[in-house]
C-alpha positions as CSV (number, residue, x, y, z in Angstrom):
1,L,-15.0,7.5,9.7
2,L,-15.7,3.7,9.2
3,K,-15.0,3.0,12.8
4,R,-17.8,5.6,13.7
5,V,-20.4,4.4,11.1
6,G,-19.7,1.0,12.2
7,T,-20.1,1.6,15.8
8,Y,-23.1,3.8,15.4
9,A,-24.9,1.2,12.9
10,K,-23.9,-1.7,15.5
11,D,-25.4,-0.1,18.4
12,K,-28.6,0.9,16.4
13,H,-28.8,-2.4,14.4
14,I,-28.6,-0.6,11.3
15,K,-28.1,-2.3,7.9
16,L,-27.1,-1.0,4.2
17,P,-28.6,-3.6,2.2
18,S,-29.0,-0.9,-0.9
19,L,-25.4,0.1,-0.6
20,K,-23.6,-2.2,-3.3
21,F,-20.0,-0.8,-3.1
22,V,-17.8,0.7,-0.8
23,N,-14.4,1.6,-1.2
24,S,-11.8,2.1,1.7
25,G,-8.6,4.3,1.3
26,G,-6.2,6.9,3.0
27,A,-4.7,4.2,5.3
28,P,-4.7,0.6,5.8
29,I,-8.2,-0.7,7.3
30,D,-8.0,-3.0,10.2
31,R,-9.9,-6.1,10.5
32,S,-12.4,-4.9,13.0
33,N,-13.3,-1.9,11.1
34,L,-13.7,-4.4,8.0
35,E,-15.7,-6.8,9.3
36,T,-18.2,-4.3,11.3
37,F,-18.5,-2.5,8.0
38,M,-18.7,-5.7,5.9
39,G,-21.6,-6.9,8.2
40,L,-23.6,-3.7,7.5
41,L,-23.9,-4.6,3.8
42,S,-26.0,-7.2,2.3
43,P,-24.5,-10.5,0.9
44,E,-24.0,-8.8,-2.6
45,G,-22.3,-5.7,-1.1
46,Q,-18.8,-5.4,-1.8
47,M,-15.8,-3.7,0.0
48,N,-12.6,-3.1,-1.4
49,S,-9.3,-1.4,0.1
50,S,-7.5,0.6,-2.5
51,W,-3.8,1.9,-1.9
52,G,-1.9,4.6,-3.6
53,A,-0.2,8.0,-2.9
54,T,-1.4,12.0,-3.5
55,E,1.3,11.5,-6.5
56,G,-0.4,8.5,-7.9
57,L,-4.0,7.3,-7.0
58,P,-5.3,4.4,-7.3
59,L,-2.2,1.9,-7.6
60,A,-3.6,-1.3,-6.1
61,T,-6.8,-2.7,-4.8
62,L,-7.9,-5.6,-2.6
63,A,-11.4,-7.2,-2.0
64,G,-12.6,-7.1,1.5
65,Q,-13.0,-10.6,1.7
66,D,-9.9,-11.4,0.7
67,M,-8.3,-9.5,3.5
68,L,-10.4,-11.2,6.1
69,G,-9.7,-14.5,4.7
70,R,-6.8,-15.6,3.0
71,H,-4.5,-12.7,4.0
72,Q,-5.6,-13.0,7.6
73,A,-2.4,-15.2,8.8
74,T,0.2,-13.2,7.1
75,I,-1.4,-10.3,9.0
76,L,-1.3,-11.9,12.2
77,A,2.2,-13.1,11.8
78,G,3.4,-9.7,11.5
79,K,4.2,-9.6,7.8
80,G,2.1,-6.3,7.1
81,S,-1.3,-5.7,5.6
82,P,-2.1,-6.8,2.0
83,L,-2.8,-4.0,-0.6
84,G,-3.4,-6.1,-3.5
85,K,-2.3,-6.4,-7.0
86,V,-1.0,-3.5,-8.5
87,L,-3.5,-2.1,-11.1
88,Q,-3.0,-2.8,-14.9
89,G,-0.7,0.1,-16.1
90,I,1.1,0.6,-13.3
91,N,4.6,-0.5,-12.9
92,M,5.6,-1.3,-9.4
93,R,9.1,-2.0,-8.2
94,L,10.4,-2.8,-4.8
95,I,14.0,-1.2,-4.0
96,T,16.4,-1.1,-1.3
97,I,15.5,1.1,1.8
98,S,17.6,4.2,2.0
99,P,16.5,7.6,2.7
100,D,19.5,8.9,0.5
101,P,18.2,10.5,-3.0
102,I,18.4,8.5,-6.2
103,A,18.6,10.3,-9.3
104,K,19.1,7.4,-11.7
105,W,17.8,3.9,-12.2
106,V,20.5,1.2,-11.8
107,E,19.6,-2.7,-11.7
108,H,20.9,-3.1,-8.2
109,L,18.5,-1.0,-6.4
110,A,15.9,-3.7,-7.0
111,V,15.6,-6.3,-4.0
112,Q,15.4,-9.8,-4.5
113,P,11.7,-11.6,-4.6
114,G,9.9,-11.7,-1.5
115,A,12.0,-8.9,0.3
116,I,10.8,-6.0,2.0
117,G,11.6,-2.9,0.2
118,E,10.7,0.6,-0.7
119,I,7.6,0.9,-3.2
120,V,8.2,2.8,-6.2
121,V,5.6,3.0,-9.2
122,Q,5.3,4.6,-12.6
123,G,2.7,4.8,-14.7
124,P,0.1,7.0,-16.7
125,N,-1.7,8.3,-13.3
126,V,1.9,8.7,-11.5
127,S,3.1,12.3,-11.6
128,R,6.3,12.7,-13.1
129,F,7.5,15.8,-10.9
130,Y,6.4,18.4,-8.2
131,H,5.9,21.9,-9.4
132,K,8.7,24.3,-8.6
133,N,10.2,22.0,-6.0
134,P,13.6,20.7,-6.9
135,A,14.3,19.3,-3.2
136,A,11.0,17.2,-3.6
137,N,12.0,15.8,-6.8
138,A,15.2,14.9,-5.7
139,A,14.1,12.9,-2.8
140,H,10.9,10.9,-4.7
141,K,11.6,10.8,-8.3
142,I,14.4,8.2,-10.1
143,E,15.0,8.7,-13.4
144,E,15.3,5.8,-15.8
145,T,16.5,5.8,-19.4
146,Q,16.3,2.8,-21.7
147,G,17.0,3.1,-25.5
148,G,16.7,6.9,-25.6
149,A,13.4,6.9,-24.1
150,S,12.9,8.3,-20.3
151,R,10.3,7.5,-17.7
152,I,10.0,8.5,-14.2
153,W,9.6,6.4,-11.2
154,H,7.9,7.6,-8.0
155,R,9.3,6.8,-4.3
156,T,6.5,6.5,-2.6
157,G,8.4,6.1,0.9
158,D,6.1,2.9,1.8
159,L,7.6,-0.4,2.4
160,G,6.4,-3.7,1.7
161,W,6.8,-7.1,-0.2
162,Q,5.2,-9.1,-3.1
163,D,4.2,-12.6,-2.6
164,S,4.3,-15.3,-5.2
165,E,0.7,-14.6,-6.2
166,G,1.5,-10.7,-7.1
167,V,-0.3,-9.3,-4.2
168,L,1.8,-6.3,-2.4
169,H,2.0,-6.3,1.3
170,F,2.2,-2.9,3.1
171,T,4.9,-3.1,6.3
172,G,5.0,0.9,7.2
173,R,6.0,4.0,6.0
174,M,10.2,4.4,5.4
175,A,9.8,7.5,8.2
176,H,8.2,5.2,10.7
177,S,10.5,2.3,10.8
178,F,12.9,2.0,13.5
179,V,16.1,-0.2,14.2
180,N,15.4,-2.2,17.4
181,A,18.2,-3.3,20.1
182,K,19.0,-6.4,17.9
183,G,20.0,-4.2,15.0
184,E,16.7,-5.3,13.3
185,L,14.5,-2.9,11.2
186,M,11.0,-3.0,12.5
187,H,8.0,-1.8,10.3
188,S,4.9,0.1,11.9
189,V,2.1,-1.5,10.2
190,A,3.3,-5.4,10.2
191,A,3.9,-4.7,14.1
192,E,0.5,-3.3,14.4
193,G,-0.9,-6.6,12.8
194,V,0.5,-8.8,15.6
């Protein structure tokens, strides 16, 4: 939709100066669409990209200016698309990439800082279970018990890494990753950036 609106507006020399805020979600926005749409706004207008899942939305957000500015080198280097900082109240961890169900949280699941892992989240706006679907619960939910209390982590199926500033970067869906001829795990969104 952004691409169609942007192309139409560019061809017709349309500007949207009264539009103050635009939020993009559902998939990573590419640089050309972001540049085009931001060009339609007044200098005071803002555009953000939000990340989340049906099971928890929103989870992180990033200003369009940051994506076009300080994160461009990361995108062009094939390190993924920045999602932004995880929102207040949301807990996020990166775990070892595996298609196998994980029933209980154990500390060795967490990857080292800066490493790519599957993004798991927990918070007040993240679903604890699927209705009448034990197979989906087994595949996507991890129970963590601490001091008699229990919380449920949701496996997003999204892969990413977190930089030293706390910005989460999306490298692709686990289902869209593949092993190349050299035995390296390749990530779809990271490759698209190159």
